[in-house]
N, C-alpha and C positions, 0 to 999 in steps of 0.2 A: 701668340697673344694669350694673356692670362684670362681665365674665366672669372667673370664678376661674381661676387657673393650673392647667393639666393636670399629671398626675404627671410626665411627661417635662420639662415646663417647671420644675417645682419641683426636680427632680433637677439640672437644668442650672444653676439659680440657686444651689443649694448648692455645686455644683462650682466655679462661677465665683467665688463669694464666698471659698471655701477657697483658690483659686489667688491671689486678690487679697491675701490675708493671708499665706499660706505662702511664696509665691515671693519677695517682698521680704525676709522674715525669713531665708530660706536664703541669699539673695544677700548680705545684710548679714553673716551669720555666716561665709561663705566668702570674701567679697571686701571688703566695706565699705559705706559710706554711699551711694556713687553708684548702685548697683543699686536701693536703696530709693527714691531720688528718680525715677530713669528708669523702671524696671520697675514699681514700686509706683504711681507717678503715672499711667503709661499704663494700667495695669490698673484703677485706681480710676475714671478718667474713662471708660474703655471700658465698665466695668461699668454705670455710670450711664446712658450713652447706649444701650447694648444693652438694658437693662431697659425703657426707654421706647420702644424701636423694635422690634428684631428678636425679642426674647423673646416679646412679646405678640402680634406679628403678623409672622411671617417673610415676607420679600419673595421674589418669584420669582427663581429662579437667574439668569436672564438680566440682572437688574438689578445684582446684587452679585457674582456669580462672576467675570465678566470683569475687573472692577476689582480684585478680590482677587488674581487670577492675575497681572495686570500689576504690582501692588504687590509681590508676593513675588518676581517675576522681576527687577524693578528692585532689590529688596533684595539678591538674590543677587549681582548684578553689583556692587553697592555693597560687599558683603562681600569680594569679590575684591580691590578696591582697598584696603580696610582691612587685609586680610591682607598684601598685597604691600608696603604702606608702613609696617607695624608699628603698627597701631591698639592692640592689646592692651598691648604694652610701653609705648607712648606714654601710654596711660591710667594705667598703673601708676606711671609717673614723675609724671604730672600730679597725681594724687590720693593718691599714696603707698599704693597698694593692690596686693595680690598677684594680678594677673590675667595668667596665662601664656598663650602662644599655643596651647598644647594645650587649655586650657579654652575659649578663644575658638573654636577649630575644632570642638571637641566640641559646643558649644551651637549655634553659628550655621551651621556647614557640614555637620554630620552629623545632629544631632537635629532642628534647625529644619526642613529639607526634609521630613522624615517628618511633622511636625505640619502643615506647609502642605498636603501631599498629602491627608492625612486630613480636614483642614478643607475643602478643595475638594470632596471627596466629600460631606461633611456639608452644605455649602451647597447642593449639587445636590439633596439629599433634604430640605432644610429642617430639619435637626437643630438644635434650639435652641442647644446649647453651641457649635456651629460659628460661630454668629453672634457669640458673645462673643469667640472667638479672632480672628475677622475684625476686629471693632471694636478689639481690642487691637493688632493689626498696623496698622490704619489710623491709630490714635492714635500708636503708636510711630514706625515709619518714615514715616507720613503727616504727622506734625507734629513729633515730637521730633528728627528729623534736623537741624533748624535749629541744634542745639547744636554741630554740627561747625564752624559759623562763629563760635562763641563761644570754643571751646577754645583757639585760638591766642592769645587775649587774656588768658588766665589764667596767672599765674606758677606753674610746677610746684612741687609739694611738695618734690621732691628736686633740689637744686642747680640752681635756675632760671637762673642766669647762666653755667652751663657748657654750651657748645654741643655737646660731645661726648656720645656714647652712654654710658650708665652701666649697669654690672652690679652688682646688690646683692641682698641678702636682705631681703624685706619680710614681716614676720610669719611667719618661718620658711620662706618660699618664695623660692628663688633665681630672680630674673627677669633674664635676660641681655639686653644690648643695648637698653636703654631710651632711645629717642631724645628729644631736646628740640625741641619745635615752638613754643616761646614766641617770639612775633614780635619782642619787644624784644631777644631774644638772637640769634635767627637772621637777623632782617631780612627774613624771608619769611613772608607771611601764608598759612599752609597747616596743615592737620591731616589725618591719614589718613582718607580717606572723603569729604573735602570736595568733590572733583570730581564724584562720582557721587551725592551726597546727594539731589539733586533727583529722581533716577529713581524711587524709591519714594514720594517726597513728592507728586508730581503726581497719580498715580492714587489714592493714599491720601486726599489732601484732597478730590478729586473724589467719592470714595465717601462720605466723611463728609457732604459737601454734599447729595448725592442722597438719602442715607438720612434726613437731618434734614428735608429739604424734603418728602419723602413722609410723614414723621411729622406735619408741620404741616398737611397737607391734610385 
């Protein structure tokens, strides 16, 4: 007979399900469809994996915590490259979405580290919801970073054949200096974040493997 979920596990499950639904909707309303695909997809897969692994049986901190810290450390280095090379305005031009550098920095450089720090503490004390956040990070930077290698192959929504940076208003938001990284226009296969994308991917994918292997035993 399976053990029923405890009160803390039920609360964590409700919180995780709420995030999985609300975060993509907010992303869609503020930016557009890409956040729904990337954030919503990562959250949904992470929710499924977390439910059948960490939620029901939290693993010991020494198994998950070091890999989580390595993943977010690699992610922060990756974000530095993205910021320096213009990831947010490049994405705005690529998909025709209003993603400013200010919003990029607010989410990934300021709010993100706070969440990562609290999640590390939660993993140390085996707090159920911390496992969901960890799975979300493992799926996102751990797997979804491969999209950086696809972006240069996609024709931008805005002036795909103009190699010069573009300043324009998108849905009422003025986005300055949007670069074009379309390989057929620039002749160079690159997109902001590509060089460091593997840094969070390696520990993230390793964490996924270890957690799933433990689940199968």
